[in-house]
C-alpha positions in Angstrom: 0.0 0.0 -0.1 2.7 2.6 0.9 4.4 1.7 -2.3 1.2 2.5 -4.4 0.7 5.6 -2.4 4.4 6.7 -3.0 3.9 6.0 -6.8 0.7 8.0 -7.0 2.3 10.8 -5.0 5.3 11.0 -7.5 2.9 10.9 -10.5 1.0 13.8 -9.0 4.3 15.7 -8.5 5.4 15.0 -11.9 2.2 16.2 -13.3 2.3 19.4 -11.3 5.9 20.0 -12.3 5.1 19.2 -16.0 2.1 21.6 -15.7 4.1 24.3 -14.1 6.7 24.0 -16.6 4.2 24.2 -19.7 2.6 27.2 -18.1 6.0 28.9 -17.5 7.0 28.3 -21.1 3.6 29.7 -22.4 4.1 32.7 -20.3 7.7 33.2 -21.4 6.5 32.8 -24.9 3.8 35.5 -24.5 6.4 37.9 -22.9 8.7 37.2 -25.8 6.2 38.2 -28.2 5.2 41.3 -26.2 8.9 42.2 -25.8 9.8 41.7 -29.5 6.7 43.8 -30.8 7.9 46.6 -28.4 11.6 46.4 -29.5 10.6 46.1 -33.1 8.5 49.3 -32.9 11.6 51.2 -31.5 13.9 52.9 -34.1 17.4 51.4 -34.3 20.4 53.3 -32.7 21.6 55.9 -35.1 25.0 55.2 -36.7 27.6 57.5 -35.6 31.3 58.1 -36.7 32.9 58.0 -33.1 32.6 54.2 -32.9 32.3 51.2 -35.1 28.8 50.3 -35.8 27.1 47.0 -36.2 26.3 45.8 -39.8 22.5 45.8 -38.9 22.8 49.4 -37.9 23.7 50.3 -41.5 20.5 48.8 -42.8 16.8 49.5 -43.4 14.0 47.5 -44.8 13.7 47.5 -48.5 10.5 48.5 -50.2 10.9 45.6 -52.8 10.5 42.2 -50.8 13.1 40.6 -53.0 15.8 43.0 -52.1 15.0 42.5 -48.2 17.2 45.0 -46.7 19.4 48.0 -48.1 21.8 50.5 -46.8 20.5 53.7 -45.1 20.9 56.8 -47.2 23.4 59.6 -45.9 25.4 57.3 -43.6 28.4 58.9 -42.0 29.8 56.4 -39.7 32.5 53.8 -39.0 32.1 50.3 -40.0 34.8 47.4 -39.7 37.4 50.0 -38.9 36.9 52.4 -41.9 34.7 55.4 -42.6 31.6 54.5 -44.5 29.5 57.2 -46.2 26.4 56.7 -48.3 24.6 59.0 -50.6 20.9 59.9 -50.6 20.2 56.8 -52.6 22.1 54.4 -50.1 25.0 53.8 -52.3 28.4 53.9 -50.9 30.1 56.8 -52.2 29.7 60.5 -53.1 26.6 62.1 -54.0 25.9 62.4 -57.7 23.1 63.0 -59.9 20.9 60.3 -61.2 20.8 62.0 -64.6 23.8 61.1 -66.5 25.6 63.7 -68.5 25.5 63.9 -72.1 29.2 63.0 -72.2 28.9 60.4 -69.4 30.3 57.0 -69.1 28.7 55.1 -66.2 29.3 51.8 -64.8 26.9 50.2 -62.1 28.2 47.5 -59.7 26.1 44.7 -58.4 27.6 42.9 -55.4 27.7 42.2 -51.8 30.3 42.9 -49.1 33.2 42.3 -51.5 32.2 45.0 -54.0 30.9 47.1 -51.0 34.5 47.3 -49.8 34.3 45.5 -46.4 37.0 46.7 -44.1 38.5 48.8 -46.8 38.4 52.7 -47.3 36.2 53.7 -50.3 39.3 55.2 -52.2 40.8 51.7 -52.2 37.8 49.8 -53.3 37.7 48.1 -56.7 35.1 50.5 -58.1 36.9 53.6 -57.0 40.3 52.3 -58.6 38.3 51.3 -61.7 36.9 54.9 -62.0 40.2 56.4 -61.8 41.7 54.1 -64.4 38.7 54.9 -66.7 38.9 58.6 -66.1 42.6 58.5 -67.0 41.7 56.8 -70.2 38.9 58.8 -71.1 39.7 62.4 -70.2 36.9 63.8 -72.3 34.2 61.7 -70.6 32.4 62.2 -67.3 33.1 58.9 -65.8 31.3 57.6 -62.7 30.9 54.4 -61.0 27.7 53.4 -58.9 28.5 51.1 -55.9 25.2 49.4 -55.1 27.0 46.6 -53.1 25.4 45.6 -49.8 27.0 42.9 -47.5 25.0 39.8 -47.6 23.3 40.2 -50.9 22.9 37.3 -53.3 22.7 37.4 -57.1 18.9 37.2 -57.1 18.7 40.3 -54.7 21.2 42.1 -56.9 18.9 41.5 -60.0 16.0 43.0 -58.1 18.3 46.0 -57.1 18.9 46.4 -61.0 15.3 46.2 -61.7 14.2 48.6 -59.0 16.7 51.1 -58.8 19.7 50.4 -61.0 18.2 51.2 -64.3 17.3 54.8 -63.3 21.2 55.4 -63.3 21.2 54.6 -67.1 24.5 52.7 -66.9 26.6 51.7 -69.9 28.0 48.7 -68.3 26.8 46.8 -65.3 29.4 44.7 -63.4 27.9 41.5 -61.7 30.4 40.7 -59.1 30.0 37.1 -57.9 31.1 35.6 -54.5 30.8 32.1 -53.3 28.0 33.1 -50.7 25.8 34.5 -53.6 23.9 31.2 -53.7 22.8 31.5 -49.8 20.2 33.5 -48.1 21.3 37.1 -47.1 22.6 37.7 -43.6 19.2 39.0 -42.4 15.5 38.2 -43.1 12.5 40.4 -42.3 11.2 39.9 -38.8 7.8 38.4 -38.7 5.2 41.1 -38.5 2.5 39.1 -36.8 3.5 38.3 -33.2 0.4 36.2 -32.5 0.8 33.6 -35.1 0.8 29.9 -33.7 3.4 28.4 -36.0 6.4 30.1 -34.8 8.5 30.3 -31.6 9.3 33.9 -30.7 11.0 32.9 -27.2 13.7 31.3 -29.5 14.0 34.6 -31.6 14.6 36.5 -28.5 17.0 34.3 -27.0 18.9 34.4 -30.4 18.9 38.0 -30.4 20.2 38.2 -26.8 22.9 35.5 -27.6 24.2 37.1 -30.7 23.6 40.9 -29.5 27.2 41.7 -30.5 26.1 41.5 -34.1 22.3 42.2 -33.9 20.7 45.1 -32.1 17.5 43.9 -30.5 15.8 47.0 -32.0 15.8 45.9 -35.5 13.1 44.7 -38.0 15.3 41.8 -38.9 16.2 38.3 -37.8 19.2 36.2 -38.5 18.8 34.1 -41.7 19.0 30.2 -40.8 22.3 28.5 -41.2 23.4 25.3 -42.8 25.3 24.1 -39.8 28.6 24.5 -41.7 29.2 28.1 -41.1 27.1 29.4 -43.9 23.7 30.7 -44.4 21.3 28.2 -45.9 21.3 27.8 -49.8 18.9 24.8 -50.0 15.6 26.1 -51.3 13.8 23.2 -49.5 15.1 24.4 -46.2 14.5 28.2 -46.3 11.3 30.0 -45.6 8.8 29.8 -48.7 8.9 33.4 -49.4 12.8 33.3 -49.9 13.3 30.1 -51.9 13.3 31.7 -55.2 16.4 33.7 -54.0 18.9 30.8 -53.3 20.7 28.0 -54.8 21.9 27.5 -58.3 18.3 28.0 -59.7 18.1 31.4 -57.7 21.5 32.5 -59.4 20.2 31.4 -62.9 17.1 33.3 -62.6 18.8 36.3 -61.2 21.4 36.3 -64.1 18.8 35.7 -66.6 16.8 38.7 -65.1 20.0 40.9 -65.2 20.8 40.0 -68.9 16.9 40.6 -69.9 17.0 44.0 -68.1 20.2 44.7 -69.9 18.7 43.9 -73.3 15.5 46.1 -72.6 17.6 49.0 -71.5 20.5 48.9 -73.7 23.5 48.2 -71.4 26.3 45.6 -71.3 26.9 43.2 -68.5 30.1 41.7 -67.2 30.3 39.0 -64.7 33.4 39.5 -62.3 35.0 37.8 -59.6 37.9 38.5 -57.1 38.8 34.8 -57.2 37.4 32.1 -59.3 33.9 31.2 -60.4 32.8 27.9 -59.1 32.4 25.3 -61.9 28.7 25.0 -61.7 28.3 28.8 -61.7 30.8 29.3 -64.6 28.6 26.7 -66.6 25.4 28.7 -66.1 27.2 31.9 -67.0 28.7 30.3 -70.2 25.3 29.0 -71.1 24.1 32.6 -71.3 26.9 33.9 -73.3 27.7 36.6 -70.6 31.2 37.9 -70.6 33.2 37.1 -67.6 36.6 38.1 -66.0 38.2 36.6 -63.0 41.3 37.4 -61.0 41.7 33.7 -59.9 44.6 32.9 -62.3 46.5 36.1 -61.1 45.9 34.9 -57.4 47.0 31.5 -58.0 50.3 32.7 -59.8 51.1 35.3 -57.1 50.5 32.6 -54.2 52.9 30.1 -56.1 55.4 32.7 -57.0 55.6 33.9 -53.3 55.5 30.4 -51.8 52.2 31.3 -50.0 50.5 28.1 -49.1 47.3 29.5 -47.8 45.0 32.2 -49.7 43.3 33.0 -46.4 45.5 35.1 -44.2 47.8 36.2 -46.9 48.4 39.7 -48.2 45.2 39.3 -50.2 42.7 39.0 -47.3 42.1 41.1 -44.4 43.1 38.4 -41.9 43.4 34.6 -41.4 39.8 34.7 -40.2 38.3 37.4 -42.7 38.5 36.3 -46.4 37.5 39.7 -47.6 40.1 41.3 -50.0 42.6 43.7 -49.2 43.4 46.9 -51.3 45.7 44.9 -53.0 43.3 42.4 -54.4 40.8 45.3 -55.0 43.6 46.9 -57.3 44.0 43.6 -59.1 40.2 43.2 -59.8 40.1 47.0 -61.1 43.0 46.3 -63.4 41.4 43.0 -64.6 38.0 44.5 -65.2 39.6 47.6 -67.0 41.6 45.5 -69.3 38.6 43.2 -70.1 36.4 46.2 -71.0 38.9 47.4 -73.3 39.5 44.1 -75.0 35.6 43.9 -75.4 35.7 47.1 -77.1 33.2 48.6 -74.4 35.0 51.7 -73.7 33.8 54.7 -75.9 36.3 56.3 -78.1 
């Protein structure tokens, strides 16, 4: 009898503990939803030039859902140890008129953090270097470059940027700069707007924001994109939220490139696919199938590594550090030289 009573007593205790834990989790989930609703209604911290800001502090939601996010206009701050200034359109660089001069020659760059110039002063970025080379070659022309690169962008997002905003600049040439993560989700996704939906755990979102607070300000309309478990953001369309599936993977790249080429045909400009290293074989095959022109700095990188007996590209003079693969000014310069030479070879430079 005593054993039976003890068993019943333990079952009651376990039931009470389970019920209490369930109620506590429900209350915590409700509190998390309220907290996130309040946080998301607060304006993010204004970027300043007196200290390094977080990537998310540079961003705002884009009107086009396929662009997801964009750089804030009129930034004047420090990011990754260098000055970052944006114009009134959110492009990194000085203010310039959208209206192209009659004697203008304009190049528009589509890309992510590499084209943007992560950790590099603007004057040392590839597009700025290319602009100087073009201006020297074309003294009678009003040469300009437009840097629409934003950290985390993929090719499908860049195609949306061109359609939504890029064509207004009436470029003569568009450079599509490919980086390995251009098949993946962007760094951030839009935070869910409905905080009372039952198919999502907001307690987990709040915990992730707190855990990764060094990179993501809680007062933001964004959440981290899901990862693939190998240190990258997810690129498998089957594993990403439905509204983002068309942006990722090789099919996302193919659709993005085809959209860029169709936009070029409709608006009368040329497209050059570039890379600061090498195009992956499967990406190169897609580009070749479209007939798009390409230029890569990969051969020069490999030649330099061999000539200087450097075993690892990462951590060499070509990358910012052993843990940061973004290119140094040296590699930006090589890219600008290669792009300039390719434009000349193709006969795309005006007389």
